[in-house]
FIFI-105026 format. One line per 10 residues: their letters; for each residue x, y, z of N, C-alpha, C, CB. Coordinates in Angstrom, 3 decimals. Glycine has a CB too. Layout:
% FIFI-105026
a = X:Y:Z:X:Y:Z:X:Y:Z:X:Y:Z  ...
***
This chain:
% FIFI-105026
xxxxxxxxxx = 56.642:50.674:25.483:55.678:50.779:26.562:54.319:50.332:26.045:55.616:52.225:27.121  53.597:49.631:26.873:52.249:49.197:26.538:51.259:50.011:27.370:52.071:47.664:26.789  50.159:50.379:26.730:49.136:51.190:27.361:47.821:50.431:27.393:48.970:52.526:26.628  46.961:50.770:28.334:45.648:50.133:28.407:44.561:51.190:28.507:45.572:49.169:29.608  43.357:50.757:28.125:42.171:51.583:28.253:40.976:50.642:28.379:42.013:52.562:27.032  39.850:51.187:28.790:38.646:50.381:28.977:37.535:50.883:28.063:38.187:50.414:30.452  36.662:49.948:27.676:35.520:50.259:26.821:34.335:49.461:27.336:35.815:49.934:25.310  33.198:50.104:27.448:31.981:49.443:27.911:31.124:49.127:26.687:31.197:50.338:28.942  31.070:47.857:26.312:30.279:47.449:25.148:28.913:46.956:25.612:31.013:46.343:24.333  27.958:46.832:24.694:26.628:46.326:25.070:26.657:44.862:25.527:25.671:46.471:23.892
xxxxxxxxxx = 27.752:44.156:25.278:27.801:42.744:25.684:28.889:42.463:26.723:28.030:41.866:24.465  29.465:43.496:27.272:30.443:43.305:28.336:31.581:44.304:28.270:30.995:41.914:28.279  32.222:44.485:29.402:33.357:45.407:29.476:34.567:44.830:28.759:33.707:45.717:30.937  35.312:45.717:28.128:36.461:45.333:27.298:37.703:46.060:27.788:36.200:45.651:25.797  38.811:45.341:27.787:40.124:45.935:28.049:40.868:46.018:26.728:40.938:45.103:29.105  41.381:47.199:26.417:42.178:47.430:25.215:43.635:47.591:25.627:41.675:48.686:24.432  44.548:47.092:24.796:45.977:47.282:25.020:46.607:47.694:23.698:46.648:45.985:25.588  47.623:48.537:23.776:48.319:48.992:22.573:49.728:49.406:22.938:47.565:50.162:21.898  50.563:49.441:21.911:51.905:49.995:22.064:52.065:51.070:20.987:53.024:48.873:21.943  53.275:51.496:20.739:53.503:52.556:19.759:53.277:52.103:18.321:54.902:53.082:19.899
xxxxxxxxxx = 53.166:50.787:18.104:52.960:50.252:16.754:51.477:50.102:16.440:53.664:48.900:16.600  50.712:49.585:17.386:49.296:49.352:17.136:48.612:48.671:18.300:49.120:48.528:15.895  47.357:48.317:18.075:46.561:47.616:19.074:47.156:46.224:19.286:45.062:47.526:18.638  47.403:45.855:20.537:47.985:44.538:20.849:46.996:43.621:21.537:49.213:44.700:21.724  45.904:44.173:22.052:44.936:43.335:22.747:43.579:43.980:22.833:45.424:43.012:24.122  42.547:43.131:22.801:41.176:43.542:23.021:40.487:42.314:23.611:40.470:44.056:21.681  40.233:42.366:24.912:39.669:41.218:25.611:38.408:41.615:26.352:40.688:40.623:26.582  37.433:40.699:26.380:36.295:40.864:27.265:36.779:40.573:28.676:35.100:39.929:26.858  36.364:41.401:29.634:36.760:41.193:31.029:36.433:39.759:31.433:36.045:42.210:31.973  37.425:39.073:31.974:37.237:37.723:32.491:37.255:36.606:31.463:35.976:37.666:33.204
xxxxxxxxxx = 37.486:36.908:30.206:37.478:35.850:29.195:38.682:34.929:29.353:37.464:36.457:27.788  38.622:33.803:28.700:39.744:32.870:28.673:40.949:33.598:28.072:39.391:31.574:27.851  42.101:33.404:28.643:43.356:34.047:28.225:43.321:35.567:28.401:43.651:33.711:26.768  42.491:36.048:29.329:42.341:37.479:29.540:43.688:38.145:29.809:41.386:37.743:30.696  44.035:39.122:28.993:45.231:39.956:29.145:46.507:39.141:29.318:45.064:40.876:30.326  46.525:37.939:28.768:47.674:37.049:28.925:48.956:37.666:28.384:47.410:35.730:28.229  48.847:38.435:27.317:50.045:39.017:26.701:50.329:40.439:27.183:49.899:39.018:25.193  49.582:40.902:28.157:49.790:42.255:28.658:51.085:42.320:29.459:48.595:42.707:29.522  51.935:43.269:29.107:53.194:43.449:29.835:52.906:43.808:31.282:54.065:44.542:29.173  53.737:43.317:32.194:53.542:43.681:33.596:53.672:45.186:33.785:54.550:42.947:34.487
xxxxxxxxxx = 54.593:45.773:33.041:54.742:47.225:33.096:53.921:47.837:31.973:56.240:47.646:32.986  52.773:48.363:32.330:51.913:49.055:31.376:51.303:50.249:32.099:50.799:48.100:30.796  50.720:51.123:31.304:50.216:52.370:31.862:48.821:52.629:31.298:51.177:53.557:31.546  47.892:53.007:32.166:46.567:53.387:31.688:46.659:54.813:31.164:45.484:53.262:32.821  46.415:54.956:29.865:46.548:56.265:29.226:45.731:56.262:27.944:48.045:56.609:28.934  45.013:57.328:27.708:44.233:57.450:26.476:45.141:57.954:25.358:43.016:58.406:26.673  45.575:57.037:24.530:46.412:57.390:23.389:45.529:57.412:22.135:47.608:56.382:23.227  45.977:58.045:21.054:45.135:58.192:19.851:44.576:56.873:19.310:45.930:58.862:18.764  45.327:55.797:19.386:44.818:54.531:18.844:43.586:54.054:19.616:45.916:53.452:18.886  43.515:54.348:20.902:42.337:53.958:21.675:41.108:54.751:21.235:42.588:54.163:23.175
xxxxxxxxxx = 41.288:56.021:20.949:40.173:56.842:20.459:39.643:56.250:19.151:40.620:58.327:20.251  40.550:55.871:18.270:40.166:55.286:16.981:39.507:53.916:17.179:41.399:55.155:16.060  40.053:53.098:18.065:39.486:51.768:18.331:38.088:51.891:18.946:40.415:50.959:19.275  37.907:52.831:19.849:36.603:53.017:20.478:35.576:53.544:19.471:36.719:53.980:21.668  36.017:54.387:18.548:35.129:54.852:17.484:34.724:53.664:16.610:35.816:55.959:16.629  35.687:52.799:16.288:35.416:51.600:15.493:34.392:50.733:16.221:36.725:50.798:15.225  34.598:50.515:17.516:33.685:49.681:18.304:32.294:50.305:18.399:34.251:49.458:19.707  32.205:51.611:18.549:30.904:52.284:18.582:30.127:52.021:17.295:31.085:53.799:18.793  30.790:52.154:16.171:30.150:51.902:14.874:29.743:50.436:14.779:31.101:52.279:13.701  30.667:49.549:15.135:30.405:48.115:15.061:29.183:47.741:15.906:31.639:47.320:15.526
xxxxxxxxxx = 29.144:48.184:17.154:28.040:47.815:18.033:26.736:48.526:17.683:28.407:48.113:19.460  26.781:49.485:16.775:25.543:50.090:16.279:24.950:49.240:15.144:25.806:51.540:15.788  25.641:48.143:14.807:25.148:47.234:13.775:25.662:47.541:12.386:23.671:47.260:13.756  26.707:48.349:12.299:27.273:48.708:10.999:28.698:48.190:10.888:27.240:50.235:10.791  29.144:48.031:9.668:30.509:47.603:9.390:31.408:48.842:9.333:30.584:46.789:8.052  32.318:49.005:10.291:33.216:50.168:10.233:33.998:50.179:8.919:34.194:50.163:11.436  34.136:51.364:8.331:34.789:51.463:7.017:36.238:51.919:7.121:34.020:52.421:6.124  36.854:51.678:8.272:38.269:52.004:8.434:38.928:50.922:9.283:38.453:53.412:9.084  40.230:50.877:9.228:40.961:49.864:9.982:41.732:50.510:11.129:41.920:49.089:9.059  42.102:49.675:12.057:42.887:50.084:13.217:44.293:49.509:13.031:42.227:49.592:14.575
xxxxxxxxxx = 45.351:50.254:13.290:46.687:49.662:13.247:46.788:48.537:14.291:47.780:50.749:13.498  47.237:47.391:13.850:47.352:46.229:14.729:48.814:45.849:14.893:46.543:45.038:14.175  49.145:45.315:16.054:50.493:44.797:16.300:50.338:43.397:16.877:51.317:45.737:17.274  50.445:42.410:15.986:50.344:41.018:16.419:51.594:40.631:17.196:50.143:40.075:15.209  51.402:39.925:18.296:52.529:39.548:19.147:52.524:38.059:19.445:52.500:40.338:20.449  52.057:37.261:18.498:52.043:35.814:18.676:53.206:35.164:17.968:50.740:35.228:18.173  53.107:33.855:17.796:54.098:33.128:17.015:53.889:33.466:15.540:53.996:31.585:17.262  54.829:33.095:14.704:54.689:33.358:13.268:53.418:32.691:12.727:55.938:32.850:12.496  53.130:31.466:13.173:51.933:30.759:12.719:50.670:31.475:13.198:51.944:29.301:13.223  50.625:31.865:14.474:49.460:32.586:14.985:49.246:33.882:14.212:49.626:32.883:16.483
xxxxxxxxxx = 50.324:34.636:14.012:50.208:35.895:13.277:49.630:35.666:11.880:51.578:36.582:13.176  50.055:34.586:11.232:49.560:34.266:9.895:48.061:33.969:9.930:50.327:33.065:9.311  47.628:33.182:10.912:46.206:32.878:11.055:45.420:34.149:11.352:45.981:31.838:12.170  45.925:34.988:12.247:45.204:36.208:12.621:45.081:37.153:11.433:45.912:36.916:13.785  46.097:37.192:10.571:45.990:38.029:9.362:44.886:37.517:8.447:47.332:38.060:8.601  44.752:36.198:8.369:43.668:35.620:7.561:42.312:35.958:8.172:43.833:34.083:7.442  42.216:35.914:9.502:40.956:36.276:10.156:40.516:37.673:9.743:41.098:36.198:11.684  41.465:38.567:9.594:41.150:39.951:9.219:40.542:40.064:7.827:42.399:40.800:9.288  40.653:39.026:7.024:40.102:39.059:5.663:38.679:38.498:5.585:41.004:38.277:4.724  38.161:37.956:6.682:36.792:37.418:6.671:35.831:38.600:6.656:36.522:36.479:7.916
xxxxxxxxxx = 35.012:38.696:5.623:34.120:39.860:5.523:33.090:39.925:6.654:33.399:39.839:4.189  32.719:41.138:6.994:31.658:41.405:7.965:30.407:40.644:7.546:31.366:42.935:8.077  29.770:39.982:8.507:28.528:39.272:8.218:28.713:37.927:7.557:27.677:40.106:7.360  29.933:37.491:7.390:30.223:36.192:6.756:30.950:35.311:7.764:31.084:36.370:5.450  30.995:34.043:7.489:31.739:33.112:8.330:32.632:32.245:7.461:30.783:32.238:9.168  33.583:31.601:8.102:34.424:30.622:7.440:34.682:29.503:8.439:35.764:31.260:6.925  35.417:28.498:8.009:35.695:27.357:8.878:37.183:27.252:9.155:35.179:26.058:8.248  37.498:26.513:10.207:38.903:26.252:10.529:39.575:25.525:9.366:39.024:25.420:11.833  38.838:24.585:8.764:39.376:23.829:7.631:39.682:24.706:6.435:38.411:22.751:7.223  38.820:25.679:6.160:39.053:26.590:5.029:40.309:27.423:5.264:37.832:27.517:4.813
xxxxxxxxxx = 40.498:27.870:6.506:41.711:28.633:6.823:42.933:27.738:6.692:41.633:29.233:8.252  42.826:26.496:7.158:43.938:25.542:7.052:44.303:25.310:5.587:43.571:24.198:7.731  43.303:25.162:4.726:43.565:24.971:3.292:44.272:26.177:2.698:42.259:24.711:2.536  43.849:27.359:3.102:44.465:28.594:2.603:45.946:28.648:2.975:43.730:29.831:3.165  46.262:28.288:4.208:47.658:28.288:4.655:48.452:27.213:3.924:47.741:28.069:6.177  47.859:26.034:3.759:48.539:24.938:3.061:48.901:25.339:1.638:47.656:23.681:3.043  47.969:25.955:0.936:48.229:26.404:-0.437:49.359:27.433:-0.447:46.945:27.006:-1.071  49.288:28.379:0.463:50.306:29.433:0.524:51.696:28.860:0.788:49.950:30.449:1.611  51.760:27.820:1.619:53.051:27.228:1.969:53.456:26.068:1.047:53.012:26.742:3.398  52.591:25.724:0.097:52.878:24.624:-0.802:52.833:23.267:-0.121:54.211:24.824:-1.425
xxxxxxxxxx = 51.993:23.141:0.893:51.864:21.884:1.635:50.646:21.110:1.151:51.760:22.151:3.153  50.668:19.776:1.266:49.499:19.002:0.846:48.282:19.226:1.751:49.847:17.526:0.819  48.529:19.527:3.025:47.430:19.827:3.943:47.972:20.546:5.184:46.681:18.524:4.347  47.054:21.102:5.936:47.384:21.796:7.187:46.332:21.365:8.189:47.422:23.383:7.014  46.697:21.272:9.419:45.794:20.844:10.480:44.785:21.923:10.844:46.585:20.450:11.706  43.505:21.579:10.729:42.452:22.499:11.157:42.517:22.693:12.669:41.057:21.973:10.736  42.977:21.679:13.395:43.104:21.803:14.850:44.184:22.819:15.213:43.426:20.435:15.483  45.275:22.835:14.462:46.335:23.829:14.715:45.790:25.233:14.467:47.581:23.562:13.811  45.011:25.372:13.411:44.374:26.656:13.120:43.439:27.027:14.270:43.594:26.600:11.771  42.677:26.056:14.757:41.770:26.299:15.872:42.497:26.802:17.110:41.013:25.038:16.205
xxxxxxxxxx = 43.674:26.246:17.374:44.469:26.705:18.514:44.891:28.149:18.356:45.694:25.831:18.691  45.299:28.519:17.149:45.707:29.907:16.894:44.508:30.849:16.969:46.388:30.026:15.515  43.379:30.431:16.417:42.171:31.256:16.469:41.773:31.483:17.927:41.005:30.588:15.677  41.826:30.425:18.727:41.438:30.511:20.131:42.325:31.412:20.964:41.433:29.159:20.727  43.550:31.640:20.504:44.485:32.500:21.239:44.585:33.904:20.637:45.866:31.858:21.267  43.641:34.253:19.769:43.601:35.602:19.203:43.529:36.616:20.342:42.387:35.769:18.232  44.412:37.582:20.322:44.501:38.569:21.402:43.685:39.830:21.133:45.941:38.948:21.625  43.173:39.955:19.902:42.470:41.191:19.534:41.061:40.827:19.061:43.250:41.980:18.417  40.215:40.447:20.012:38.850:40.026:19.690:38.095:41.108:18.922:38.092:39.671:20.969  37.089:40.673:18.227:36.155:41.491:17.449:36.833:42.147:16.251:35.531:42.560:18.336
xxxxxxxxxx = 37.833:42.991:16.474:38.504:43.660:15.353:39.245:42.631:14.493:39.492:44.745:15.872  39.844:41.646:15.117:40.367:40.456:14.429:39.276:39.413:14.674:41.842:39.981:14.981  38.378:39.226:13.698:37.093:38.568:13.943:37.113:37.038:14.051:36.176:38.937:12.870  37.691:36.549:15.128:37.720:35.103:15.347:36.318:34.551:15.592:38.631:34.764:16.531  35.364:35.404:15.967:33.983:34.955:16.175:33.335:34.498:14.864:33.149:36.080:16.803  33.924:34.838:13.739:33.369:34.467:12.435:33.809:33.082:11.970:33.767:35.490:11.403  34.554:32.370:12.805:35.007:31.026:12.439:34.088:30.013:13.107:36.501:30.790:12.858  33.542:29.106:12.282:32.601:28.098:12.761:33.078:26.714:12.324:31.164:28.381:12.230  32.381:25.688:12.793:32.731:24.316:12.438:32.429:24.016:10.984:31.993:23.340:13.325  33.061:22.965:10.473:32.899:22.571:9.067:31.446:22.277:8.719:33.753:21.350:8.762
xxxxxxxxxx = 30.666:21.811:9.694:29.262:21.492:9.443:28.342:22.687:9.719:28.838:20.305:10.300  28.933:23.860:9.929:28.151:25.052:10.211:27.802:25.210:11.681:26.900:25.030:9.408  28.326:24.321:12.512:28.006:24.376:13.937:28.821:25.450:14.648:28.253:23.018:14.589  28.268:25.903:15.737:28.952:26.876:16.566:30.095:26.179:17.298:27.971:27.546:17.568  31.237:26.825:17.346:32.401:26.267:18.034:32.855:27.267:19.085:33.558:25.941:17.030  33.885:26.957:19.805:34.327:27.756:20.933:34.656:29.205:20.624:35.496:27.130:21.521  34.658:29.999:21.691:35.019:31.409:21.622:35.533:31.791:23.003:33.797:32.314:21.178  36.744:32.333:23.067:37.365:32.648:24.355:36.526:33.630:25.166:38.760:33.218:24.139  35.783:34.492:24.499:34.936:35.458:25.191:33.642:34.871:25.713:34.622:36.589:24.283  33.347:33.637:25.321:32.117:32.965:25.725:31.166:32.805:24.550:31.434:33.738:26.849
xxxxxxxxxx = 30.495:31.671:24.525:29.587:31.371:23.411:28.453:32.390:23.303:29.004:29.969:23.574  27.969:32.894:24.426:26.895:33.883:24.356:27.350:35.128:23.596:26.426:34.265:25.768  28.595:35.518:23.792:29.111:36.694:23.081:29.314:36.390:21.596:30.439:37.163:23.711  29.792:35.205:21.288:29.982:34.826:19.885:28.636:34.873:19.153:30.617:33.403:19.776  27.618:34.327:19.777:26.287:34.336:19.164:25.817:35.771:18.955:25.272:33.559:20.040  25.974:36.616:19.963:25.538:38.013:19.846:26.282:38.745:18.740:25.739:38.741:21.169  27.581:38.486:18.613:28.363:39.150:17.565:27.909:38.697:16.180:29.865:38.865:17.749  27.670:37.402:16.011:27.217:36.898:14.708:25.822:37.409:14.366:27.226:35.367:14.696  24.937:37.467:15.353:23.601:38.010:15.108:23.651:39.503:14.813:22.695:37.748:16.307  24.509:40.233:15.517:24.680:41.661:15.265:25.068:41.899:13.801:25.751:42.254:16.212
xxxxxxxxxx = 25.942:41.032:13.286:26.397:41.146:11.899:25.412:40.538:10.905:27.747:40.480:11.743  24.325:39.960:11.421:23.339:39.278:10.582:23.991:38.148:9.791:22.664:40.275:9.626  24.870:37.432:10.449:25.596:36.338:9.806:24.821:35.036:9.848:26.943:36.147:10.465  23.572:35.057:10.338:22.850:33.811:10.528:22.630:33.028:9.240:21.537:34.092:11.163  22.511:33.706:8.121:22.310:32.958:6.879:23.562:32.182:6.471:21.902:33.908:5.758  24.693:32.507:7.101:25.946:31.819:6.794:26.341:30.810:7.869:27.055:32.828:6.616  25.609:30.781:8.962:25.931:29.891:10.073:24.700:29.053:10.386:26.398:30.694:11.330  24.683:27.820:9.895:23.489:26.996:10.018:23.101:26.718:11.457:23.693:25.705:9.303  24.023:26.867:12.411:23.685:26.610:13.806:22.568:27.531:14.281:24.916:26.780:14.690  22.486:28.728:13.705:21.472:29.673:14.139:20.075:29.278:13.673:21.808:31.053:13.635
xxxxxxxxxx = 20.000:28.380:12.694:18.711:27.895:12.224:18.356:26.543:12.816:18.709:27.808:10.722  19.268:25.948:13.551:19.051:24.591:14.051:18.005:24.577:15.156:20.363:23.994:14.562  17.323:23.446:15.312:16.349:23.302:16.395:17.010:23.452:17.771:15.648:21.941:16.296  18.321:23.262:17.841:19.040:23.396:19.108:19.195:24.860:19.516:20.414:22.739:19.005  18.784:25.769:18.665:18.939:27.195:18.950:17.585:27.901:18.808:19.995:27.835:17.999  16.599:27.509:19.634:15.252:28.059:19.465:15.073:29.476:19.991:14.275:27.174:20.139  15.948:29.951:20.859:15.755:31.246:21.507:16.722:32.308:21.013:15.897:31.097:22.991  16.942:32.368:19.717:17.920:33.316:19.194:17.557:34.755:19.525:18.050:33.154:17.698  16.298:35.066:19.711:15.902:36.455:19.992:16.479:36.969:21.314:14.380:36.566:20.023  16.770:36.086:22.253:17.321:36.541:23.533:18.738:37.077:23.393:17.303:35.408:24.540
xxx = 19.389:36.812:22.261:20.756:37.251:22.059:20.870:38.559:21.293:21.513:36.196:21.346  19.790:39.044:20.759:19.858:40.255:19.953:20.113:41.456:20.866:18.550:40.450:19.132  21.045:42.302:20.456:21.420:43.473:21.263:20.303:44.491:21.328:22.671:44.127:20.701
***
């Protein structure tokens, strides 16, 4: 059985989904691929994992790095699950690139190379936003790239984490109004 709950964040309402194994979804209301993996038969119920996830989100949105993890249940393809596990290793306040993740997978699989575009597709279909930090992935040149929750949310999340020193887009002349994104 899959369960759902709601969370009101400073940057938008969030839908949480979980099963008996772990958190299966965390989506901003109305985002691209919103609740795509949610079972038709689900029940709104406050289960213990939601209490823990909401505590994690409260700490996160206060500008701190939560010091505990949430049980996760990835429900993608084997490749997506592998990419999402790598996303979980990106430290708070840091960023990485699609190419760096592709290289990591290539090395692990003993391949000469891996497609950064394939990695981008898996990152874009991440079902557990924020906790699986796909917002921390940027372009090879440090530029801001897509985010299913919306670019405004990606910017706010990176600024909340003070990741600007790692993401050159935040220093670019194309981003003169960064103060409007601060929570």
